[in-house]
Every structure is written in C-alpha cells, then in structure tokens.
C-alpha positions in Angstrom: -42.1 -35.5 6.0 -40.3 -32.5 4.4 -42.1 -30.3 1.9 -42.0 -31.6 -1.7 -42.3 -28.9 -4.4 -42.3 -28.8 -8.2 -41.6 -25.9 -10.6 -41.5 -25.2 -14.3 -39.2 -22.4 -15.5 -39.8 -21.0 -19.0 -37.2 -18.9 -20.8 -39.2 -16.7 -23.2 -37.0 -14.9 -25.7 -36.7 -13.9 -29.4 -33.7 -11.9 -30.8 -34.0 -8.3 -31.8 -35.5 -8.2 -35.3 -35.9 -4.5 -36.0 -34.4 -3.0 -39.1 -31.6 -0.7 -37.8 -32.7 2.1 -40.1 -36.5 2.3 -39.8 -36.9 0.5 -36.5 -39.6 -1.9 -37.7 -39.5 -5.7 -38.2 -39.5 -6.6 -41.9 -41.5 -9.4 -43.4 -39.6 -12.6 -42.5 -39.5 -15.7 -44.6 -40.9 -18.8 -43.0 -43.3 -16.9 -40.7 -46.4 -17.2 -42.9 -49.3 -16.6 -42.4 -47.9 -13.9 -40.0 -45.6 -11.1 -41.1 -42.7 -12.0 -38.8 -41.6 -14.6 -36.3 -42.5 -12.5 -33.3 -46.1 -12.4 -34.5 -46.2 -16.1 -35.2 -44.8 -17.1 -31.9 -47.0 -14.6 -30.1 -50.1 -16.2 -31.5 -48.8 -19.8 -30.9 -47.4 -19.2 -27.4 -47.3 -15.9 -25.5 -51.0 -15.0 -26.0 -52.5 -18.4 -25.2 -50.2 -19.0 -22.2 -51.2 -15.6 -20.8 -54.9 -16.3 -21.4 -54.6 -19.6 -19.6 -52.9 -17.9 -16.6 -49.7 -20.0 -16.9 -47.5 -17.0 -16.1 -48.8 -16.9 -12.6 -48.0 -20.5 -11.9 -44.6 -21.0 -13.4 -41.2 -19.3 -13.0 -40.4 -17.3 -16.1 -38.2 -14.7 -17.7 -38.9 -12.6 -20.8 -36.2 -11.2 -23.0 -36.3 -7.4 -22.5 -36.3 -6.6 -26.2 -39.1 -9.1 -26.9 -41.1 -7.6 -24.0 -40.6 -4.1 -25.4 -42.0 -5.3 -28.7 -45.0 -6.9 -27.0 -45.7 -3.7 -25.0 -45.9 -1.8 -28.3 -47.7 -4.4 -30.5 -49.9 -6.3 -28.0 -50.3 -4.2 -24.8 -53.2 -6.2 -23.4 -51.2 -9.5 -23.3 -48.2 -7.6 -22.1 -50.2 -6.2 -19.1 -51.8 -9.6 -18.5 -48.4 -11.2 -18.0 -47.1 -8.4 -15.7 -50.3 -8.7 -13.6 -49.8 -12.4 -13.1 -46.4 -11.8 -11.6 -47.8 -8.9 -9.5 -50.4 -11.2 -7.9 -47.6 -13.3 -6.6 -45.6 -10.3 -5.5 -48.5 -8.8 -3.6 -49.3 -12.1 -1.9 -45.8 -13.3 -1.0 -43.5 -10.2 -1.3 -41.6 -11.8 -4.1 -42.5 -12.3 -7.8 -42.2 -15.4 -10.0 -40.7 -13.5 -12.9 -36.9 -13.3 -13.3 -34.9 -10.5 -15.0 -32.7 -11.2 -18.0 -29.6 -9.4 -19.2 -30.7 -7.1 -22.0 -29.6 -8.3 -25.5 -29.0 -12.0 -24.9 -25.2 -11.5 -25.2 -23.2 -14.5 -24.1 -21.8 -12.8 -21.0 -18.7 -15.0 -20.4 -17.5 -13.9 -23.9 -18.3 -10.2 -23.3 -16.0 -7.4 -22.0 -16.4 -6.4 -18.3 -18.0 -3.1 -19.5 -20.5 -5.0 -21.7 -21.4 -7.4 -18.8 -22.0 -4.4 -16.6 -24.3 -2.7 -19.2 -26.2 -5.8 -20.1 -27.0 -6.7 -16.5 -27.7 -3.1 -15.5 -30.0 -2.6 -18.5 -31.8 -5.9 -17.8 -32.5 -5.1 -14.2 -33.6 -1.6 -15.0 -36.0 -2.9 -17.7 -37.4 -5.4 -15.2 -38.0 -2.8 -12.5 -39.6 -0.4 -15.1 -42.1 -3.1 -16.3 -42.8 -5.2 -13.2 -42.7 -2.4 -10.6 -40.3 -4.2 -8.2 -36.8 -5.4 -8.0 -36.0 -8.8 -9.4 -35.0 -11.6 -7.0 -33.5 -13.7 -9.8 -31.9 -13.2 -13.2 -31.6 -15.5 -16.2 -28.3 -15.7 -17.9 -28.6 -16.0 -21.7 -28.0 -19.6 -22.7 -27.3 -20.0 -18.9 -23.7 -19.2 -19.9 -21.9 -18.4 -16.7 -18.7 -17.0 -15.3 -17.8 -15.6 -11.9 -17.5 -12.0 -13.1 -21.0 -12.0 -14.4 -22.4 -13.5 -11.2 -20.4 -11.0 -9.1 -21.9 -8.0 -11.1 -25.4 -9.5 -10.6 -24.8 -9.9 -6.9 -23.5 -6.4 -6.5 -26.7 -5.2 -8.2 -28.9 -7.0 -5.7 -29.7 -10.2 -7.7 -30.2 -13.1 -5.2 -30.2 -16.2 -7.5 -29.9 -17.6 -11.0 -30.7 -21.0 -12.6 -28.1 -23.3 -14.2 -27.9 -26.7 -15.8 -26.7 -29.6 -13.5 -23.5 -30.1 -15.5 -22.5 -26.5 -14.7 -21.9 -27.5 -11.1 -18.3 -28.3 -10.3 -19.1 -31.5 -8.4 -19.8 -35.2 -8.9 -22.5 -35.3 -6.1 -25.0 -32.6 -7.0 -28.3 -32.7 -5.2 -30.5 -31.0 -7.8 -33.4 -30.6 -5.2 -31.4 -28.0 -3.2 -30.3 -24.5 -3.9 -26.6 -23.7 -3.3 -24.5 -20.7 -2.4 -21.6 -19.7 -4.6 -18.8 -17.7 -3.1 -17.8 -14.7 -5.3 -14.8 -12.3 -5.2 -15.1 -9.5 -2.8 -17.0 -11.5 -0.2 -20.3 -11.6 -2.2 -22.5 -14.7 -2.6 -25.2 -15.7 -5.0 -27.7 -18.6 -4.9 -27.9 -21.1 -7.7 -30.8 -23.5 -8.5 -30.0 -26.4 -10.8 -32.8 -27.8 -12.9 -33.5 -31.5 -13.2 -31.9 -32.8 -16.3 -33.9 -35.8 -17.3 -37.3 -34.2 -16.8 -36.2 -31.1 -18.6 -34.9 -33.1 -21.5 -38.1 -35.2 -21.6 -40.4 -32.2 -21.5 -38.3 -30.4 -24.2 -37.6 -33.2 -26.7 -40.1 -36.0 -26.2 -43.5 -34.8 -27.4 -45.2 -38.2 -26.8 -44.5 -37.9 -23.0 -46.3 -34.6 -22.7 -49.5 -35.4 -24.6 -51.2 -35.9 -21.2 -50.4 -33.9 -18.1 -51.9 -36.4 -15.7 -49.8 -39.2 -17.2 -46.6 -37.0 -17.2 -47.2 -36.2 -13.5 -47.8 -39.8 -12.5 -45.1 -41.4 -14.6 -42.3 -38.8 -14.6 -42.6 -36.3 -11.8 -44.1 -38.3 -8.9 -41.7 -41.2 -9.0 -38.8 -38.8 -8.4 -40.6 -37.0 -5.6 -41.7 -40.3 -3.9 -38.1 -41.3 -3.6 -37.7 -38.5 -1.1 -41.1 -39.0 0.7 -39.6 -40.7 3.8 -37.2 -37.8 4.5 -37.6 -34.8 6.7 -35.7 -32.6 4.3 -37.6 -30.2 1.9 -37.1 -31.0 -1.8 -37.6 -28.7 -4.8 -37.6 -30.1 -8.3 -37.4 -27.7 -11.2 -37.6 -28.3 -14.9 -36.4 -25.7 -17.4 -36.9 -25.2 -21.1 -37.4 -22.6 -23.8 -40.8 -21.0 -23.1 -41.7 -21.2 -26.8 -42.0 -25.0 -26.3 -45.4 -24.5 -24.8 -47.6 -23.9 -27.9 -45.0 -23.0 -30.6 -42.4 -25.7 -30.8 -44.9 -28.3 -29.6 -48.6 -27.5 -30.3 -51.1 -27.7 -27.4 -48.4 -27.8 -24.8 -49.8 -24.5 -23.4 -52.8 -26.5 -22.4 -50.6 -29.3 -21.1 -48.7 -26.7 -19.0 -51.9 -25.3 -17.6 -53.2 -28.6 -16.4 -49.8 -29.7 -15.1 -49.5 -26.6 -12.9 -53.2 -26.4 -11.9 -54.5 -30.0 -11.6 -52.2 -32.9 -12.4 -50.4 -32.7 -9.0 -53.4 -31.7 -7.0 -54.0 -33.8 -3.9 -50.5 -35.4 -4.3 -49.0 -33.4 -1.4 -46.8 -31.5 -4.0 -46.5 -27.7 -3.7 -46.2 -25.4 -6.7 -43.5 -23.0 -5.7 -41.2 -20.7 -7.6 -37.6 -20.1 -6.7 -37.9 -16.7 -4.9 -40.7 -18.1 -2.8 -38.8 -21.3 -2.0 -35.8 -19.3 -0.7 -38.0 -17.4 1.7 -38.8 -20.7 3.4 -35.7 -22.7 2.6 -32.6 -20.5 2.1 -29.6 -22.1 0.7 -27.0 -23.3 3.3 -24.6 -25.5 1.3 -21.9 -24.2 -0.9 -20.8 -25.2 -4.4 -18.4 -24.1 -7.1 -19.6 -23.6 -10.7 -17.8 -24.5 -14.0 -17.1 -21.2 -15.7 -17.6 -20.8 -19.4 -20.3 -23.4 -19.6 -23.9 -23.1 -20.9 -27.1 -25.1 -21.0 -27.2 -25.6 -24.8 -23.6 -26.4 -25.7 -21.7 -29.2 -24.0 -18.5 -27.7 -25.3 -18.8 -24.8 -23.0 -19.4 -21.6 -25.0 -17.6 -22.6 -28.2 -20.9 -22.5 -30.1 -20.8 -18.7 -30.0 -17.1 -18.1 -30.8 -15.6 -20.9 -32.8 -15.9 -24.5 -34.0 -17.7 -27.2 -32.1 -19.7 -30.3 -32.9 -23.1 -28.8 -31.9 -23.4 -27.5 -35.5 -21.8 -28.7 -38.7 -19.7 -26.4 -40.9 -19.3 -23.9 -38.1 -16.0 -22.4 -39.1 -17.8 -19.2 -40.2 -18.7 -18.5 -36.6 -15.1 -17.8 -35.6 -14.8 -15.4 -38.5 -18.0 -13.6 -37.5 -16.9 -13.3 -33.9 -13.5 -11.9 -34.9 -15.1 -9.4 -37.3 -17.6 -8.2 -34.7 -14.9 -7.8 -32.0 -12.8 -5.7 -34.4 -15.8 -3.6 -35.2 -16.5 -3.1 -31.5 -12.9 -1.9 -31.0 -13.3 0.9 -33.5 -16.7 1.9 -32.1 -15.4 2.0 -28.5 -12.3 3.9 -29.4 -14.3 6.8 -30.9 -16.8 6.6 -28.1 -14.3 6.8 -25.3 -12.1 9.5 -26.9 -15.1 11.7 -27.7 -16.7 11.5 -24.2 -13.3 12.2 -22.6 -13.5 15.7 -23.9 -16.6 16.2 -21.8 -15.1 14.7 -18.7 -17.8 12.0 -18.6 -17.2 8.4 -17.6 -18.2 6.5 -20.8 -19.3 3.3 -19.2 -21.4 4.8 -16.4 -22.9 7.1 -19.0 -23.9 4.1 -21.2 -25.3 2.2 -18.2 -27.5 5.1 -17.3 -28.7 5.5 -20.9 -31.2 2.8 -20.2 -33.5 5.5 -18.9 -33.7 7.0 -22.4 -34.3 3.5 -23.9 -37.2 3.0 -21.5 -38.7 6.4 -22.2 -38.2 7.6 -18.7 -36.4 10.7 -19.9 -35.8 12.4 -23.2 -32.4 12.0 -24.8 -31.7 15.7 -24.7 -32.7 16.0 -21.1 -30.5 13.0 -20.3 -27.4 14.3 -22.0 -27.9 17.8 -20.4 -28.2 16.2 -17.0 -24.7 14.8 -17.5 -23.2 17.7 -19.5 -24.8 21.0 -18.5 -24.7 23.8 -21.0 -23.8 21.5 -23.9 -24.1 23.1 -27.3 -26.7 21.8 -29.9 -24.0 20.5 -32.2 -22.2 18.6 -29.3 -25.6 17.3 -28.2 -26.1 15.8 -31.7 -22.6 14.3 -31.5 -23.4 12.5 -28.3 -26.7 11.3 -29.8 -24.9 9.8 -32.7 -22.5 8.1 -30.3 -25.4 6.5 -28.4 -27.0 5.3 -31.7 -23.7 3.5 -32.3 -23.6 2.0 -28.8 -27.2 0.7 -29.0 -26.5 -1.1 -32.3 -23.1 -2.2 -30.9 -24.9 -4.0 -28.1 -27.4 -5.6 -30.6 -24.6 -7.0 -32.7 -23.6 -9.4 -29.9 -27.0 -11.1 -29.8 -26.2 -14.8 -29.3 -28.6 -16.1 -32.0 -26.3 -14.8 -34.6 -24.0 -17.8 -33.8 -26.5 -20.4 -32.7 -27.4 -22.1 -35.9 -25.5 -24.0 -38.5 -25.2 -21.4 -41.4 -24.5 -17.8 -42.0 -27.3 -17.4 -44.5 -30.1 -17.0 -41.9 -32.0 -14.0 -40.4 -30.1 -14.0 -37.1 -26.4 -13.7 -38.3 -27.4 -11.4 -41.1 -29.0 -9.1 -38.5 -25.9 -9.2 -36.4 -23.8 -8.0 -39.3 -26.4 -5.4 -40.2 -26.3 -4.0 -36.6 -22.5 -3.9 -36.8 -22.6 -1.9 -40.0 -25.1 0.5 -38.6 -23.2 1.0 -35.4 -20.0 1.7 -37.4 -21.9 4.1 -39.6 -22.9 6.3 -36.7 -19.4 6.3 -35.2 -18.0 7.3 -38.6 -20.4 10.3 -38.7 -18.8 11.4 -35.4 -15.1 10.8 -36.3 -15.3 11.7 -40.0 -13.5 8.5 -40.8 -14.7 5.6 -43.0 -13.7 2.4 -41.2 -15.6 0.1 -43.6 -12.7 -0.5 -45.9 -10.5 -1.5 -43.0 -13.0 -4.0 -41.8 -14.1 -5.5 -45.1 -11.3 -8.1 -45.2 -12.5 -9.5 -41.9 -16.1 -9.7 -43.1 -15.1 -11.3 -46.4 -13.9 -14.4 -44.3 -17.6 -15.0 -43.3 -19.4 -17.2 -45.8 -22.4 -19.4 -46.0 -21.6 -23.0 -46.8 -25.1 -23.4 -48.3 -25.5 -20.3 -50.5 -22.0 -18.7 -50.5 -23.6 -15.5 -49.1 -20.6 -13.4 -47.9 -20.4 -11.3 -44.8 -18.8 -8.4 -46.7 -21.7 -8.2 -49.0 -24.2 -7.9 -46.1 -22.0 -5.4 -44.4 -21.6 -3.2 -47.4 -25.3 -3.4 -48.3 -26.3 -2.2 -44.8 -23.7 0.6 -44.9 -25.1 1.8 -48.3 -28.7 1.7 -47.0 -27.7 3.9 -44.1 -25.9 6.3 -46.3 -29.0 6.6 -48.6 -31.4 7.0 -45.7 -29.5 9.5 -43.6 -27.4 11.5 -46.1 -30.0 12.8 -48.5 
C-alpha cells in the first residue's frame, strides 16, 4: 500500500498596523481588553499554538511584518516558533515553515518591479529569521500569475500552495503535487489543498469540537478510499492560522490533538510539503488559472473593483485608482532622482531589505552603493526610501478585503499613501496632494460617509506638523 499522509497548513498574518509617523500601533477599537488586534490575536492564537508545539507539526507561514512585530514585542514566543521549524530542518534538511511575500500585496495586480521587491524581501526576511532558505512560499490570498511564479522560481523557491479551483483542469488529483512550466524553461511545484476538508475546518465549528471525531468522520474516509492503491497520497487542508484559537476558541487544542494523537495508529503519516517532495517529487504537469485567488471566486476583483464577495464595493475601484496614481508620482521622483547617481532604482530597492532587517545601517548601505556621497545627498536618498517603504505598505491587500471604507485597514492604506507622498514631496519640492485629492474624494464609506480625501489630508497635515517644526 502506498504511503498515506495528512497535513494542515496555517497562514498566519495580520496587516501592518503601525502609525506611519511614530512607528507604533495605536489603540484599536474592538480589540479590548487588549490595546490592538495584534496583541489580542497573539494571546488567542500565536502564543498558545507555540506553547502547544503546533508549529512543529503543521505547515505554516508567518507574514513578515507580523513576525517583525512579534520579535520586538514577544521575543520568547517568536524564538519558540523559529525553533520548532529548526527541529524539522535539522532532522530532515528541510523546514516546515514557508516564506511569504513581504507586505501581503496581491501580486497579480502589482507591477513587475513590485513583485520582484515583495518576493525578494519575503525570502530575505525568511532567511534572516529562520536561518535557512525557504523551500516554499505562500502567495498572499493565494493570488497567482505566471510572472510571480517565475520570479519565485528564479529566486530558488521550489513550491507554493493553491486552491483546487486555481488548477486549469477538470480532473485534478488533489493528493498529488504538480509541476507548472514557466517562461524561460523554469518550473515550480504546486500543492492543491483539499477543498471540502478545508471549508469544513474553517467554517463548521461543530465539526471541529472533537479531534478524534473529525479524524474518524472526515479525514479517514477520504484516506481509506485510496488504501488499496500503491500510489502515495498526500492530503492537505489549508486555512487562516488565526482560526486556531482566535476565530474559533479552543481550536488550538483541537489542532494539537489532531496532529499528535487523533491519527496515531491509523497508518497515516504527518508530513509537510517540503518533506513530501523529498520522498515523492512531482512528476505530472498542470496549468494554473492566472488572476485567481483562494478567497474570491471572481478572480482578484475583490482587490481592484466590484464583485459579489462584498456589498457596496464600488469604493474599492476608486481606492485602487487613487493608490495607483499616487504610486506613479512616487516612482517618477524616485527613478529620476536615483538616475543622477547612476544607480538602478529597483535593484537598489530590492537590496534595501538589509536595512529593514537591521543587517546594515542605512548610511552604510547608501554609501556601499554611492561612495563619497555628500551628507545632503545621503539625506535625500533616505527620504526616497521612507517614501518607498510606505509605498509598499499602501498596497496591503486588507485595505480592499472588507465591505466598507470606514475600517482600520483601508484607512491605514490611505494613511501610508499620504505619508509616502509626503516624503517624496520633500525630495522634489513639489506638493502633489492637490493633484491627487480629486481621486481620493471619489472614495467614500457607504455607512458613515467618511471620505478618502479627508483621511488623506489629515495624514498629510500630521506629517507636516511632526516633521516640519
């Protein structure tokens, strides 16, 4: 009989929450009794799952910005999670943690340069924290296109995970990894999670009250259907990691028993994707459906326009257009300014992750690219990079995910856009705000009538008051 294996993948992520001026997370409504949502979810989910040892037994990815926050605020739990991956890496030569592109940008909607930066920064962040190269990489919202997969493959990523409806076939075998051919002769492996089990574990709390019952009634029947075969079978379920203890209380304990006891003595292995590929590399090929995702059945419309996933979603199209227009101003100044120093702007930005990770000081970094730079020019480059960091933040996908503009996530997106534009204006000496306000005025909350221009102007004035005293 071929090997039968089961795996849970958890996608652990929260958007960037820091105030762009002071760098701290403000008190957030709805997070009581904790100061902000990161702290609330940490106590509900990240900490208890780490204490139970769940991160050693599952496949998982952590959003880099969330993991950076945890390193600063809860270093013991941060180190515990890394150590659980390290034990697998030392035992098998591959870890069970995946990388993730840096700011949770919807990559199919991003420019080629932004895809490159987000993937490069995500891999560099992973290597910095986990101490080894990632075998796999999680795409934000599992949103996929061939260009992003090609960039990942060129940077050494071996596999990713997608939803079954993202496969361009009517005969998908979800128990097998597949090879995807990419431009330039590259290939990448794709695992497809099992849809019914993933939906059940995510949205049917009654079915996950008891891990033994879930294993007996939901997992084993699917595995038994393959028990007479000689072919190895790998079943994966995938969900938001916050499900285990935050979205659904006590599911951290459910997960611990599911992965440590419920399938014991059932001839079912617990294997993570990188380890499975060592024993059972993909041999069959498949094509993927580009511009698709795991949380929007309309492709990627949820993050750029109007779709039925959320009501009253016309504001999203206006937000996307305003953000894109802002990015154009920022990039024009950025590229034109760096051209005077004979520096490739996009390679320079990719390499700037070393500053973000604290591997090198900003002044040392800039001087390594531009020797003998004057102090005033060094300050100019520093302002450019402040603009670029906030420009990357302003594409965080959560800004478009929900049903109204008057929420923390889209307000943060506009705040980061205003802050990015402010730094670029300091370089160019031009005020672009008035040119962009008409686009932001088109963004409006259908619940409270909060207007995007008001948020944009408020953040601009906050920056002026903070940095021009």
